Structures are given as structure tokens and as C-alpha cells.
N, C-alpha and C positions, 0 to 999 in steps of 0.2 A: 863424644866418645861412645855414649850409649847408642846413638844413631848408627855409628860405624859398626858396632857389635851386632846390632839387629840386622843391618844390611848384609853383613858377612854370614850370619846364620841363615838368612833367607836364601842367599846365593848357594851356600853349601847344600842346603836341603833340596833346592831346585836342581842343582847339578846331580845330586844323588838320585832323585826321582827320575830325571831325564836318562841317567845311565841305566837305571833299572828298566825303564820303558824301552830303551834301545836294545838292551839285552833280551828283554821279553820278546820284542819283534824279531830279533835274530833267531831266538830259540824257536819261535812259532814258524818262521820261514824254513828253518833247518828241519823242523819236524815234518812240515808238509813235503819238503823235498825227499826226505827219507821214506815217508809213506808212499809217495809217488814211485820212487825207485823200487820199493818192495813190491808194489803192484806190477810194475814192469817186469821185475825178475820172476814173479809168479806166472805171468803170461808167457814169458820166454820158456820157462820150464814146461808149461803145459803144451806149448807149440812143439817143443823138442820131443815130447811124449806122443805127439800126433793129434792132440786136441785141436778142434776147429774153434779158435778164439778170435772173435772180431766184434766190432760195434755195428758196422754197416757192410753190405756187399752189393755190388752193382753188376748185373748180368745181362748179356745180350745173347740171343740164341735163335736157331732155326728149328722148325719141327716138320717132320714128314708124317702126314696123317693118312688114315685109311681111306679118306674121301677128299684129300686135298693137301694143302701145305700151309705153313704159317711162319711168322717171325714174331719175336716178343722181346720186351725189355722189362726187367724186374729189379726193384729196389727192396733190399731186405734189411731189417733192423733187429738186432739181437735183443731178446728180452731176458733170457737166461742162457746158461751154457749150452742147453739143448734146444731151446725153442726160439724162433724168430718170426716176427710179423713180416709179411711180404705184400708189396703193392705192384700190380702188373698192368702193362699196356700191351695189347696183342693185336696183330692184323692177320687174318686168315682168309682162305677161300675154300668153299665147299663145292665139290664137283659131284655130279650125278654118276652113280656107279655104271650106268649104261652108256656113258658118252664114248663115242668112237670117232676118231679123226678120219676124214675122207679126202680124197683128191679127185679132180675131174677126170684126168687121165695121166698116163706116164710122162707125157711131154708138157704137162700143164706148168705154167709159171705162176699160177695163183697160190694164195695161202691155203694150207689145209683147213678144212672146216668141219664142224660137228653138226651132222644132220639132225634137225629137229630141236636144236638148242635155242631157247628163247631169251635166256638171261644168264649173265655171270653173277654169282652170288658171293659177296665179300662180307666180312664181319670185322668191325672195330670194337675191341673189348677193353673194359677197364674193370679191374677186380681187386679183391683183398683176400688174403689167406694166411696160412701159417705153415711153417716148416719145422718138423720135429726130427732131431738127430737120433737115430737108433743106435748107431755104433761109430765110435771114433776110428781114426786111421790106424791107431796102434803104433805107427811110425810114419816117417815122411814118405815112404814108398807104398803105404797102404791105401785102402779105399774107404772113404766115409760113406755110410748109407743113411739116407734121410727119407722121410715120408712128407708129402705136401698135399694140401687141399687148397682150392681157390674157388670163389664164387664172385659173381659180379654181373654187370650190365653189358649186353651185346647190342650194338647198333648194326643191324643187317642192312646191306646195300645191294639193290638189284640194278645192274647195268644192262641195258638192252643189248642183245647179241645181233650184230649186223652181218649180212651176207652181201657179197658182190655178185650181181647177176647181169646177164647180157642176153638181150632178145631184140625183136624188131624195133623196140623203143630205145635201143641203145644200152650202154653199160651204166648201171646205177647201183647204189647201195640201199638195201632195204632191211627193215627189222620185221618181226612177226606182228601182224595186225590182222583182224578179220578181213580187211579189204585186200591185203597183199598175201594172204595165206596160200593161195594157189601158186604164186610165183616163188614164195619162200620155200615151198616144199617140192618145187619142180627141179629135180636134180639135173635135167638136161640143159638148164640155163644157168646153173650155179657155177661161178668161176672160182669161188673160194671165200674165205672169211674177209671181212673188211679191215681186220687188224685191231690192235689194242687202242688205237686213237679214237674210236667211235663210241658214242653212247655215254661219255662221262658227264655231259650236261643234262642227261635225262635220268639220272639216278633217282630211284625211289627208296625210301627208308622204311625198315621193318624193325621195330624195337623188340628186344627179347632179353633172356637171361641165360647164363651159362654156369656150369659147375665142372670142376676138374679134380681128379685124384691121381697121384703119381708117386713113383719111387725114383730117387735120385742117387746116382753113384758118382761121387767126386773123386777124380783120378789125379788131381794136381799134386805135384811133389811138395809144393810150398803153400802155407796157409794164406799167403797174400794174394794168391791167384785162384781162379776157379776154372777147372776143366771138367765138365760134367756131362754125363749121359742121363737122360730122363726117359722113363717108360711109363705110360699111363693111359687113362681113358677120360673122356669128357662128354658132356651132353649140352646141346644148344636147344633152347625152346623159344618159339616165336608165337605171337598172338594169332597168326594166320598161316595158312599153307604157302610154301614158297615155290613158285613156278621156275624150274630150271630147264627141264627137258620136256618137250611137248608130248612125247609118247610114253612117258613113265608117270607113275603115281607121284603126286605132290605131297611133300611132308612139311610138318611144322616142328617136329622133333628130330634131332640129328644126334646119333650116338656114334662115336668114333674112337679108335685107338691112335696112339701117336708115339713116335720116338723123337726126342729132341736132343740137340747138341748145343751146349751153351759154354760161353767163356766170359770171364769177368775178373773183378778185383775185390779184395776185402781190405778193410782198414779198421 
């Protein structure tokens, strides 16, 4: 009898503790759900007021530069409501300001060429920066204004510029060398450029650094998307001078302005 009473008491206590533990787990889960819902409701209210609320944003864009062009991809991670860290990969080309396209004559079927050009100069850049939001949209039809800076590594790439020439030795493709300099500069035998397919296997690399500062204007009607215009300046610095055009001064520092158009998503 005593044994039966002891077993019954243990069972009742165990059941009671189990019920308390189950109730505690349910209460804890319910509390977490409520807290999560409160955070979601707060974000929704902020978005309705025009605030740019997000954890990550992914952007792809094109830029028109005062000395060339470029494309870029950017990943942003919000740190606070106004500040975000950004990681960028960018591909650009720098052109000499004195480049001019020429043709042999009005009936020529050759590609236009740039007289005196010895190299195409590309840059592959990887960098880090921050974006700071100056002003919220105010409403979904407003414009958010942000400032951004970026710094990073630039891998310069020089691709030899080839011309197609025709003389008593036949038609051939040449690049600028001391041995071929007379033919390379003889406009009477130049037929045109050799096209984009030449020189990729002869690229030489020039390491450097870059820095950029810009203002951004986000025009998107919804916070989940990015429709942005960026206006800014940047500087590229290399360890040695970069030969692009034969008859112009060579530079190792390049300062340029740009306008960029970017699109993407936030979450």
C-alpha cells in the first residue's frame, strides 16, 4: 500500500513538473513570436513613413566617367538605421582625353582606329566603404539622399593595341614596338584597328589603389528595390606611369568624375 502511495505521489509530481515545463516552453515560444511580430510591425511602420529599412542590399550598375566607362557590383550590409558597410567589385576602362577615331577614307571597310594608341587600359577593382544616409524619403514617392566613400585595390591591365596594315609585304596585324614603329605610325598603310579580339594573351598587370566619394539619390518607390543615381569623383594611383597614347603625357594618377545608374534589391 505504501509503495502504491509513493508511486502515485511521484507520478503526480512528475506530471505537474512536466505540465509546468510544457507551459513554460509554450510561453517562451509565444513570447518570441510576439517580439518578432513587434519588430516586423515596427519595420512596416518605418517603411510606410519612408525610412530605408533593410539588412542587406545588392546592387548592379553602370557608370559614365569623364575618361571612360565602368560597371560594378555592390553588396551592402546595414550596421545602423543610417549607416551601412559596402563591399564592391568594379571593372572600368580609362581612355586618354586626346584619343580620336580615324578612318582610312570614306569608302574604307576597315575598323576605325585611334592613331598613336599603344594600349587599352582596364582596371579590376575590389574595395570596401561605407554609406551614410543623410535624409529619408519622407514618403514612398520621395528621394533618399546618401553619401558614400570607397577605398581599395586596383589591378590595372594593359592590353596592346593592334592595327591592321597593308603594304608590299601583305596585310598583317602589328602592335607598337621599336622595330615596327615606322609602320605603326604610317597612316598611308593603316587599314584600321585589328578589333577587340587581339592582345588579350599579352596583358601586363599594374597594381594600384583607388578611392571614391559620391552622393546617391535613391528614387525607388518601394524599399525592397533600388533605383539609384550616383554622382561622384574618384582617383586611381599606380606605382608607375601608364602608356596609353604615344603622343601624350603618361600618367600614374587619374582623377575623374562619374555619373552612375544602379538597380538592385534589399531585404
